[in-house]
py3Dmol code that shows the C-alpha trace and the ligand (Angstrom):
import py3Dmol

protein = """\
ATOM      1  CA  UNK A   1     124.089  67.677  36.450  1.00  0.00           C
ATOM      2  CA  UNK A   2     120.620  68.805  35.662  1.00  0.00           C
ATOM      3  CA  UNK A   3     117.573  66.870  36.214  1.00  0.00           C
ATOM      4  CA  UNK A   4     117.327  65.908  32.593  1.00  0.00           C
ATOM      5  CA  UNK A   5     120.879  64.317  32.827  1.00  0.00           C
ATOM      6  CA  UNK A   6     119.914  62.224  35.659  1.00  0.00           C
ATOM      7  CA  UNK A   7     116.852  60.860  33.780  1.00  0.00           C
ATOM      8  CA  UNK A   8     119.089  60.137  30.895  1.00  0.00           C
ATOM      9  CA  UNK A   9     121.722  58.416  32.792  1.00  0.00           C
ATOM     10  CA  UNK A  10     119.388  56.611  35.301  1.00  0.00           C
ATOM     11  CA  UNK A  11     120.217  53.072  35.443  1.00  0.00           C
ATOM     12  CA  UNK A  12     123.701  53.406  33.868  1.00  0.00           C
ATOM     13  CA  UNK A  13     126.535  52.070  35.737  1.00  0.00           C
ATOM     14  CA  UNK A  14     128.857  54.958  35.434  1.00  0.00           C
ATOM     15  CA  UNK A  15     128.459  58.226  33.536  1.00  0.00           C
ATOM     16  CA  UNK A  16     130.536  61.064  33.484  1.00  0.00           C
ATOM     17  CA  UNK A  17     130.205  64.678  31.911  1.00  0.00           C
ATOM     18  CA  UNK A  18     131.868  65.612  28.811  1.00  0.00           C
ATOM     19  CA  UNK A  19     135.613  66.387  29.152  1.00  0.00           C
ATOM     20  CA  UNK A  20     135.108  69.977  29.582  1.00  0.00           C
ATOM     21  CA  UNK A  21     131.510  69.722  31.221  1.00  0.00           C
ATOM     22  CA  UNK A  22     129.706  71.948  29.044  1.00  0.00           C
ATOM     23  CA  UNK A  23     127.703  69.750  26.990  1.00  0.00           C
ATOM     24  CA  UNK A  24     125.750  68.108  29.761  1.00  0.00           C
ATOM     25  CA  UNK A  25     123.128  66.655  27.560  1.00  0.00           C
ATOM     26  CA  UNK A  26     125.260  64.138  26.147  1.00  0.00           C
ATOM     27  CA  UNK A  27     126.593  61.758  28.953  1.00  0.00           C
ATOM     28  CA  UNK A  28     129.574  59.502  28.590  1.00  0.00           C
ATOM     29  CA  UNK A  29     128.504  55.827  29.180  1.00  0.00           C
ATOM     30  CA  UNK A  30     130.743  53.126  30.495  1.00  0.00           C
ATOM     31  CA  UNK A  31     129.334  49.873  30.164  1.00  0.00           C
ATOM     32  CA  UNK A  32     130.212  46.093  29.177  1.00  0.00           C
ATOM     33  CA  UNK A  33     129.470  45.105  25.698  1.00  0.00           C
ATOM     34  CA  UNK A  34     129.383  42.158  23.386  1.00  0.00           C
ATOM     35  CA  UNK A  35     130.215  42.682  19.759  1.00  0.00           C
ATOM     36  CA  UNK A  36     127.678  41.695  17.358  1.00  0.00           C
ATOM     37  CA  UNK A  37     128.782  43.082  14.074  1.00  0.00           C
ATOM     38  CA  UNK A  38     131.402  45.063  12.638  1.00  0.00           C
ATOM     39  CA  UNK A  39     131.723  46.514   8.979  1.00  0.00           C
ATOM     40  CA  UNK A  40     134.412  48.762   7.331  1.00  0.00           C
ATOM     41  CA  UNK A  41     133.789  52.398   7.185  1.00  0.00           C
ATOM     42  CA  UNK A  42     135.782  54.459   5.052  1.00  0.00           C
ATOM     43  CA  UNK A  43     139.321  53.715   4.586  1.00  0.00           C
ATOM     44  CA  UNK A  44     140.587  53.711   8.244  1.00  0.00           C
ATOM     45  CA  UNK A  45     137.345  53.113  10.238  1.00  0.00           C
ATOM     46  CA  UNK A  46     134.908  50.629  11.714  1.00  0.00           C
ATOM     47  CA  UNK A  47     131.232  50.506  12.541  1.00  0.00           C
ATOM     48  CA  UNK A  48     130.759  47.965  15.190  1.00  0.00           C
ATOM     49  CA  UNK A  49     127.501  46.960  16.811  1.00  0.00           C
ATOM     50  CA  UNK A  50     127.438  46.043  20.498  1.00  0.00           C
ATOM     51  CA  UNK A  51     125.013  44.624  22.899  1.00  0.00           C
ATOM     52  CA  UNK A  52     125.021  46.302  26.328  1.00  0.00           C
ATOM     53  CA  UNK A  53     123.065  45.589  29.364  1.00  0.00           C
ATOM     54  CA  UNK A  54     122.083  49.156  29.798  1.00  0.00           C
ATOM     55  CA  UNK A  55     121.333  50.395  26.100  1.00  0.00           C
ATOM     56  CA  UNK A  56     120.372  47.339  24.187  1.00  0.00           C
ATOM     57  CA  UNK A  57     122.126  47.225  20.941  1.00  0.00           C
ATOM     58  CA  UNK A  58     124.042  50.216  20.114  1.00  0.00           C
ATOM     59  CA  UNK A  59     125.893  50.906  16.866  1.00  0.00           C
ATOM     60  CA  UNK A  60     129.301  53.017  17.452  1.00  0.00           C
ATOM     61  CA  UNK A  61     131.896  54.310  15.115  1.00  0.00           C
ATOM     62  CA  UNK A  62     135.505  53.336  15.722  1.00  0.00           C
ATOM     63  CA  UNK A  63     137.650  56.176  13.934  1.00  0.00           C
ATOM     64  CA  UNK A  64     140.879  55.503  12.582  1.00  0.00           C
ATOM     65  CA  UNK A  65     141.068  51.916  14.018  1.00  0.00           C
ATOM     66  CA  UNK A  66     142.454  50.351  10.628  1.00  0.00           C
ATOM     67  CA  UNK A  67     145.497  52.910  10.475  1.00  0.00           C
ATOM     68  CA  UNK A  68     148.595  51.395  10.554  1.00  0.00           C
ATOM     69  CA  UNK A  69     149.614  52.992  13.927  1.00  0.00           C
ATOM     70  CA  UNK A  70     146.364  52.914  15.485  1.00  0.00           C
ATOM     71  CA  UNK A  71     146.411  53.553  19.092  1.00  0.00           C
ATOM     72  CA  UNK A  72     142.938  51.728  19.927  1.00  0.00           C
ATOM     73  CA  UNK A  73     144.098  48.379  19.535  1.00  0.00           C
ATOM     74  CA  UNK A  74     142.580  47.596  15.976  1.00  0.00           C
ATOM     75  CA  UNK A  75     138.950  46.753  14.966  1.00  0.00           C
ATOM     76  CA  UNK A  76     136.549  44.993  17.129  1.00  0.00           C
ATOM     77  CA  UNK A  77     136.286  41.111  16.346  1.00  0.00           C
ATOM     78  CA  UNK A  78     132.822  39.687  16.591  1.00  0.00           C
ATOM     79  CA  UNK A  79     131.874  38.219  20.050  1.00  0.00           C
ATOM     80  CA  UNK A  80     134.395  39.993  21.841  1.00  0.00           C
ATOM     81  CA  UNK A  81     133.461  40.902  25.272  1.00  0.00           C
ATOM     82  CA  UNK A  82     134.572  44.435  26.078  1.00  0.00           C
ATOM     83  CA  UNK A  83     134.447  47.603  28.537  1.00  0.00           C
ATOM     84  CA  UNK A  84     133.545  50.407  26.412  1.00  0.00           C
ATOM     85  CA  UNK A  85     133.130  54.122  26.872  1.00  0.00           C
ATOM     86  CA  UNK A  86     131.143  56.245  24.425  1.00  0.00           C
ATOM     87  CA  UNK A  87     129.182  59.522  24.418  1.00  0.00           C
ATOM     88  CA  UNK A  88     125.479  59.012  23.988  1.00  0.00           C
ATOM     89  CA  UNK A  89     123.854  60.955  21.547  1.00  0.00           C
ATOM     90  CA  UNK A  90     120.427  60.744  22.598  1.00  0.00           C
ATOM     91  CA  UNK A  91     117.962  60.778  19.793  1.00  0.00           C
ATOM     92  CA  UNK A  92     120.383  62.077  17.109  1.00  0.00           C
ATOM     93  CA  UNK A  93     120.774  59.639  14.246  1.00  0.00           C
ATOM     94  CA  UNK A  94     124.445  60.336  13.987  1.00  0.00           C
ATOM     95  CA  UNK A  95     126.503  57.379  15.165  1.00  0.00           C
ATOM     96  CA  UNK A  96     128.242  58.024  18.520  1.00  0.00           C
ATOM     97  CA  UNK A  97     132.239  57.370  18.448  1.00  0.00           C
ATOM     98  CA  UNK A  98     133.722  54.905  20.611  1.00  0.00           C
ATOM     99  CA  UNK A  99     136.075  56.573  22.891  1.00  0.00           C
ATOM    100  CA  UNK A 100     137.593  53.769  24.850  1.00  0.00           C
ATOM    101  CA  UNK A 101     137.608  49.881  24.708  1.00  0.00           C
ATOM    102  CA  UNK A 102     139.205  47.246  26.837  1.00  0.00           C
ATOM    103  CA  UNK A 103     138.762  43.800  25.811  1.00  0.00           C
ATOM    104  CA  UNK A 104     137.735  41.586  28.801  1.00  0.00           C
ATOM    105  CA  UNK A 105     137.615  38.388  26.798  1.00  0.00           C
ATOM    106  CA  UNK A 106     138.292  37.393  23.174  1.00  0.00           C
ATOM    107  CA  UNK A 107     136.807  33.986  23.742  1.00  0.00           C
ATOM    108  CA  UNK A 108     139.689  31.836  22.149  1.00  0.00           C
ATOM    109  CA  UNK A 109     138.590  28.468  22.941  1.00  0.00           C
ATOM    110  CA  UNK A 110     135.102  29.182  21.287  1.00  0.00           C
ATOM    111  CA  UNK A 111     137.127  30.325  18.402  1.00  0.00           C
ATOM    112  CA  UNK A 112     139.571  27.545  18.158  1.00  0.00           C
ATOM    113  CA  UNK A 113     136.417  25.020  17.324  1.00  0.00           C
ATOM    114  CA  UNK A 114     134.245  24.846  14.277  1.00  0.00           C
ATOM    115  CA  UNK A 115     131.225  23.623  16.104  1.00  0.00           C
ATOM    116  CA  UNK A 116     131.458  26.209  18.883  1.00  0.00           C
ATOM    117  CA  UNK A 117     132.387  29.220  16.367  1.00  0.00           C
ATOM    118  CA  UNK A 118     129.267  28.096  14.319  1.00  0.00           C
ATOM    119  CA  UNK A 119     127.229  28.484  17.563  1.00  0.00           C
ATOM    120  CA  UNK A 120     128.462  31.669  18.468  1.00  0.00           C
ATOM    121  CA  UNK A 121     127.737  32.948  14.949  1.00  0.00           C
ATOM    122  CA  UNK A 122     124.146  31.592  15.238  1.00  0.00           C
ATOM    123  CA  UNK A 123     123.826  33.374  18.549  1.00  0.00           C
ATOM    124  CA  UNK A 124     124.875  36.719  17.227  1.00  0.00           C
ATOM    125  CA  UNK A 125     122.333  36.458  14.482  1.00  0.00           C
ATOM    126  CA  UNK A 126     119.549  35.451  16.834  1.00  0.00           C
ATOM    127  CA  UNK A 127     120.565  38.549  19.184  1.00  0.00           C
ATOM    128  CA  UNK A 128     120.707  40.898  16.369  1.00  0.00           C
ATOM    129  CA  UNK A 129     117.347  39.735  15.108  1.00  0.00           C
ATOM    130  CA  UNK A 130     115.402  39.630  18.437  1.00  0.00           C
ATOM    131  CA  UNK A 131     116.882  42.459  20.733  1.00  0.00           C
ATOM    132  CA  UNK A 132     115.408  45.779  19.451  1.00  0.00           C
ATOM    133  CA  UNK A 133     117.922  48.534  18.742  1.00  0.00           C
ATOM    134  CA  UNK A 134     118.691  51.051  21.529  1.00  0.00           C
ATOM    135  CA  UNK A 135     116.160  49.497  23.946  1.00  0.00           C
ATOM    136  CA  UNK A 136     116.881  47.784  27.074  1.00  0.00           C
ATOM    137  CA  UNK A 137     115.618  44.227  27.361  1.00  0.00           C
ATOM    138  CA  UNK A 138     116.153  43.159  30.808  1.00  0.00           C
ATOM    139  CA  UNK A 139     118.325  40.169  31.348  1.00  0.00           C
ATOM    140  CA  UNK A 140     119.236  39.719  27.837  1.00  0.00           C
ATOM    141  CA  UNK A 141     122.924  40.874  28.068  1.00  0.00           C
ATOM    142  CA  UNK A 142     123.504  38.192  31.058  1.00  0.00           C
ATOM    143  CA  UNK A 143     121.640  35.507  28.836  1.00  0.00           C
ATOM    144  CA  UNK A 144     123.963  36.403  25.950  1.00  0.00           C
ATOM    145  CA  UNK A 145     127.193  36.476  27.830  1.00  0.00           C
ATOM    146  CA  UNK A 146     126.120  33.110  29.722  1.00  0.00           C
ATOM    147  CA  UNK A 147     125.812  31.417  26.097  1.00  0.00           C
ATOM    148  CA  UNK A 148     129.032  32.955  24.697  1.00  0.00           C
ATOM    149  CA  UNK A 149     131.076  32.219  27.937  1.00  0.00           C
ATOM    150  CA  UNK A 150     129.747  28.694  27.991  1.00  0.00           C
ATOM    151  CA  UNK A 151     130.508  28.081  24.241  1.00  0.00           C
ATOM    152  CA  UNK A 152     134.139  29.232  25.197  1.00  0.00           C
ATOM    153  CA  UNK A 153     134.380  26.943  28.435  1.00  0.00           C
ATOM    154  CA  UNK A 154     135.536  23.701  26.369  1.00  0.00           C
ATOM    155  CA  UNK A 155     132.100  21.990  26.614  1.00  0.00           C
ATOM    156  CA  UNK A 156     131.480  18.610  25.105  1.00  0.00           C
ATOM    157  CA  UNK A 157     130.218  18.723  21.367  1.00  0.00           C
ATOM    158  CA  UNK A 158     127.156  17.103  22.405  1.00  0.00           C
ATOM    159  CA  UNK A 159     126.094  19.834  24.738  1.00  0.00           C
ATOM    160  CA  UNK A 160     126.596  22.775  22.372  1.00  0.00           C
ATOM    161  CA  UNK A 161     122.698  22.369  21.027  1.00  0.00           C
ATOM    162  CA  UNK A 162     121.488  22.679  24.654  1.00  0.00           C
ATOM    163  CA  UNK A 163     123.236  25.905  25.244  1.00  0.00           C
ATOM    164  CA  UNK A 164     121.751  27.414  21.892  1.00  0.00           C
ATOM    165  CA  UNK A 165     118.253  25.958  23.090  1.00  0.00           C
ATOM    166  CA  UNK A 166     118.644  27.849  26.335  1.00  0.00           C
ATOM    167  CA  UNK A 167     119.459  31.006  24.411  1.00  0.00           C
ATOM    168  CA  UNK A 168     116.612  30.713  21.665  1.00  0.00           C
ATOM    169  CA  UNK A 169     114.097  30.065  24.750  1.00  0.00           C
ATOM    170  CA  UNK A 170     115.500  33.014  26.997  1.00  0.00           C
ATOM    171  CA  UNK A 171     115.283  35.255  23.940  1.00  0.00           C
ATOM    172  CA  UNK A 172     111.715  34.231  23.044  1.00  0.00           C
ATOM    173  CA  UNK A 173     110.509  34.772  26.575  1.00  0.00           C
ATOM    174  CA  UNK A 174     112.354  38.089  26.932  1.00  0.00           C
ATOM    175  CA  UNK A 175     111.023  39.381  23.641  1.00  0.00           C
ATOM    176  CA  UNK A 176     107.617  38.141  24.316  1.00  0.00           C
ATOM    177  CA  UNK A 177     107.366  35.757  21.656  1.00  0.00           C
ATOM    178  CA  UNK A 178     107.316  32.404  23.603  1.00  0.00           C
ATOM    179  CA  UNK A 179     104.466  30.337  22.435  1.00  0.00           C
ATOM    180  CA  UNK A 180     101.819  29.176  24.930  1.00  0.00           C
ATOM    181  CA  UNK A 181     102.361  25.519  25.791  1.00  0.00           C
ATOM    182  CA  UNK A 182     100.169  24.840  28.642  1.00  0.00           C
ATOM    183  CA  UNK A 183      96.820  25.417  27.065  1.00  0.00           C
ATOM    184  CA  UNK A 184      95.415  24.871  23.889  1.00  0.00           C
ATOM    185  CA  UNK A 185      95.316  28.310  22.247  1.00  0.00           C
ATOM    186  CA  UNK A 186      91.928  27.593  20.627  1.00  0.00           C
ATOM    187  CA  UNK A 187      89.714  26.239  23.688  1.00  0.00           C
ATOM    188  CA  UNK A 188      91.937  26.800  26.726  1.00  0.00           C
ATOM    189  CA  UNK A 189      92.093  23.365  27.787  1.00  0.00           C
ATOM    190  CA  UNK A 190      95.120  21.873  29.184  1.00  0.00           C
ATOM    191  CA  UNK A 191      95.974  19.070  26.494  1.00  0.00           C
ATOM    192  CA  UNK A 192      96.669  15.524  27.645  1.00  0.00           C
ATOM    193  CA  UNK A 193     100.137  15.386  28.754  1.00  0.00           C
ATOM    194  CA  UNK A 194     100.632  11.874  27.257  1.00  0.00           C
ATOM    195  CA  UNK A 195      99.865  12.863  23.742  1.00  0.00           C
ATOM    196  CA  UNK A 196     102.131  14.557  21.226  1.00  0.00           C
ATOM    197  CA  UNK A 197     100.883  18.399  20.894  1.00  0.00           C
ATOM    198  CA  UNK A 198     100.339  20.095  17.657  1.00  0.00           C
ATOM    199  CA  UNK A 199     101.969  23.451  17.755  1.00  0.00           C
ATOM    200  CA  UNK A 200     100.750  26.224  15.678  1.00  0.00           C
ATOM    201  CA  UNK A 201     102.818  29.373  15.542  1.00  0.00           C
ATOM    202  CA  UNK A 202     100.618  31.383  13.669  1.00  0.00           C
ATOM    203  CA  UNK A 203      98.000  30.837  16.661  1.00  0.00           C
ATOM    204  CA  UNK A 204     100.711  31.450  19.177  1.00  0.00           C
ATOM    205  CA  UNK A 205     101.003  27.927  20.624  1.00  0.00           C
ATOM    206  CA  UNK A 206      99.599  24.404  20.983  1.00  0.00           C
ATOM    207  CA  UNK A 207      96.359  23.020  19.903  1.00  0.00           C
ATOM    208  CA  UNK A 208      94.584  20.147  21.405  1.00  0.00           C
ATOM    209  CA  UNK A 209      93.514  17.189  18.906  1.00  0.00           C
ATOM    210  CA  UNK A 210      89.858  18.186  19.169  1.00  0.00           C
ATOM    211  CA  UNK A 211      90.517  21.817  18.050  1.00  0.00           C
ATOM    212  CA  UNK A 212      93.123  20.700  15.400  1.00  0.00           C
ATOM    213  CA  UNK A 213      91.509  19.982  12.190  1.00  0.00           C
ATOM    214  CA  UNK A 214      93.139  18.841   9.295  1.00  0.00           C
ATOM    215  CA  UNK A 215      96.863  18.992   8.273  1.00  0.00           C
ATOM    216  CA  UNK A 216      98.030  22.545   7.551  1.00  0.00           C
ATOM    217  CA  UNK A 217     101.552  22.960   6.472  1.00  0.00           C
ATOM    218  CA  UNK A 218     102.779  25.605   9.181  1.00  0.00           C
ATOM    219  CA  UNK A 219     101.771  23.263  12.111  1.00  0.00           C
ATOM    220  CA  UNK A 220     104.265  20.710  13.519  1.00  0.00           C
ATOM    221  CA  UNK A 221     104.275  18.008  16.253  1.00  0.00           C
ATOM    222  CA  UNK A 222     105.769  18.434  19.655  1.00  0.00           C
ATOM    223  CA  UNK A 223     106.004  15.487  21.917  1.00  0.00           C
ATOM    224  CA  UNK A 224     105.107  15.988  25.588  1.00  0.00           C
ATOM    225  CA  UNK A 225     108.767  15.170  26.533  1.00  0.00           C
ATOM    226  CA  UNK A 226     109.781  18.024  24.117  1.00  0.00           C
ATOM    227  CA  UNK A 227     107.493  20.365  25.538  1.00  0.00           C
ATOM    228  CA  UNK A 228     108.838  19.668  28.785  1.00  0.00           C
ATOM    229  CA  UNK A 229     112.337  20.583  27.710  1.00  0.00           C
ATOM    230  CA  UNK A 230     111.326  23.628  25.997  1.00  0.00           C
ATOM    231  CA  UNK A 231     109.661  24.964  29.306  1.00  0.00           C
ATOM    232  CA  UNK A 232     112.903  24.362  31.066  1.00  0.00           C
ATOM    233  CA  UNK A 233     114.943  25.811  28.445  1.00  0.00           C
ATOM    234  CA  UNK A 234     112.879  29.149  28.727  1.00  0.00           C
ATOM    235  CA  UNK A 235     113.861  29.612  32.251  1.00  0.00           C
ATOM    236  CA  UNK A 236     117.560  28.787  32.866  1.00  0.00           C
ATOM    237  CA  UNK A 237     120.767  30.528  31.771  1.00  0.00           C
ATOM    238  CA  UNK A 238     122.868  28.721  29.129  1.00  0.00           C
ATOM    239  CA  UNK A 239     125.540  28.051  31.715  1.00  0.00           C
ATOM    240  CA  UNK A 240     123.213  25.646  33.634  1.00  0.00           C
ATOM    241  CA  UNK A 241     122.682  23.354  30.697  1.00  0.00           C
ATOM    242  CA  UNK A 242     126.624  23.136  30.124  1.00  0.00           C
ATOM    243  CA  UNK A 243     126.535  19.564  30.559  1.00  0.00           C
ATOM    244  CA  UNK A 244     123.099  18.574  29.396  1.00  0.00           C
ATOM    245  CA  UNK A 245     122.846  16.153  26.422  1.00  0.00           C
ATOM    246  CA  UNK A 246     119.411  15.330  25.408  1.00  0.00           C
ATOM    247  CA  UNK A 247     118.261  12.067  24.017  1.00  0.00           C
ATOM    248  CA  UNK A 248     118.237  12.417  20.123  1.00  0.00           C
ATOM    249  CA  UNK A 249     114.523  12.174  19.606  1.00  0.00           C
ATOM    250  CA  UNK A 250     113.817  15.185  22.117  1.00  0.00           C
ATOM    251  CA  UNK A 251     116.637  17.014  20.890  1.00  0.00           C
ATOM    252  CA  UNK A 252     115.172  16.805  17.237  1.00  0.00           C
ATOM    253  CA  UNK A 253     111.637  17.798  18.640  1.00  0.00           C
ATOM    254  CA  UNK A 254     113.092  20.747  20.557  1.00  0.00           C
ATOM    255  CA  UNK A 255     115.254  21.721  17.601  1.00  0.00           C
ATOM    256  CA  UNK A 256     112.337  21.741  15.185  1.00  0.00           C
ATOM    257  CA  UNK A 257     110.260  23.819  17.907  1.00  0.00           C
ATOM    258  CA  UNK A 258     112.588  26.568  18.043  1.00  0.00           C
ATOM    259  CA  UNK A 259     113.513  26.456  14.319  1.00  0.00           C
ATOM    260  CA  UNK A 260     109.747  26.777  13.198  1.00  0.00           C
ATOM    261  CA  UNK A 261     108.913  29.194  15.815  1.00  0.00           C
ATOM    262  CA  UNK A 262     111.854  31.553  15.087  1.00  0.00           C
ATOM    263  CA  UNK A 263     110.836  30.974  11.380  1.00  0.00           C
ATOM    264  CA  UNK A 264     107.341  32.441  11.866  1.00  0.00           C
ATOM    265  CA  UNK A 265     108.400  35.105  14.178  1.00  0.00           C
ATOM    266  CA  UNK A 266     111.441  36.364  11.979  1.00  0.00           C
ATOM    267  CA  UNK A 267     109.594  35.427   8.558  1.00  0.00           C
ATOM    268  CA  UNK A 268     112.963  33.990   7.385  1.00  0.00           C
ATOM    269  CA  UNK A 269     115.472  31.268   7.897  1.00  0.00           C
ATOM    270  CA  UNK A 270     118.468  31.827   9.677  1.00  0.00           C
ATOM    271  CA  UNK A 271     121.474  32.476   7.499  1.00  0.00           C
ATOM    272  CA  UNK A 272     123.903  30.697   9.838  1.00  0.00           C
ATOM    273  CA  UNK A 273     122.697  27.381  10.656  1.00  0.00           C
ATOM    274  CA  UNK A 274     123.237  26.024  14.261  1.00  0.00           C
ATOM    275  CA  UNK A 275     125.461  23.126  14.357  1.00  0.00           C
ATOM    276  CA  UNK A 276     123.902  19.777  15.049  1.00  0.00           C
ATOM    277  CA  UNK A 277     125.181  16.496  16.472  1.00  0.00           C
TER     278      UNK A 277
END
"""
ligand_1 = """\
1
ZN
Zn 91.308 22.817 22.213
"""
view = py3Dmol.view(width=600, height=400)
view.addModel(protein, "pdb")
view.setStyle({"model": 0}, {"cartoon": {"style": "trace"}})
view.addModel(ligand_1, "xyz")
view.setStyle({"model": 1}, {"stick": {}})
view.zoomTo()
view.show()
């Protein structure tokens, strides 16, 4: 391997030279992946987008998977957790072909329930919106896998919102969009813990009552208890809140916080609504 290869493949779990070893600038990448999107390509092929720990979101072409006698086990399903092998194309714009795929989990329990399936589709939409393409975001693969595995674990329906809050909280923190909740973004003072906070997404966080003037359409209230829950959700893995059921008033507060914050960040409402109790 040349120096260039070692830089390209740095941090990857397993890479191999091309089959003949002659094209050393295109390392083979073997990694775990979560399927986020799939679309038909031509008559027999599929394009699938995966979230990977090492390369972020990557789109790959699965040639011939829709042929009647396809040897690669048919097309990819959304939310499949797989081990995949592909040859990185570096900065080339052409889609790399997927050369091998082993399904590690199809998440059958998640798929068997309407609420967890909807939650899974919501997770896919959030991941696609907040994880940049082709860029590694540390911890995001573990966060995503924790959310999907927990939704597949037969959890109580009342705990599904908590799992999605932990996913939203982690995604906002990792992508740098977590609003400031501990200080007023205008004067820098710590808001009084007893009071309901006023959150202004366009200003990047909460504003104290002295600084908040008038009622603008884009601010919303956040109770002190709701803010406490949001702080916790930003730091935990979804699996850690598998049994957490929030009191309805706090759950509503937290849901409004994530809905409004993500609406501001993404500038559009989600197409797939999260299941509510
Ligand atoms: Zn202030």
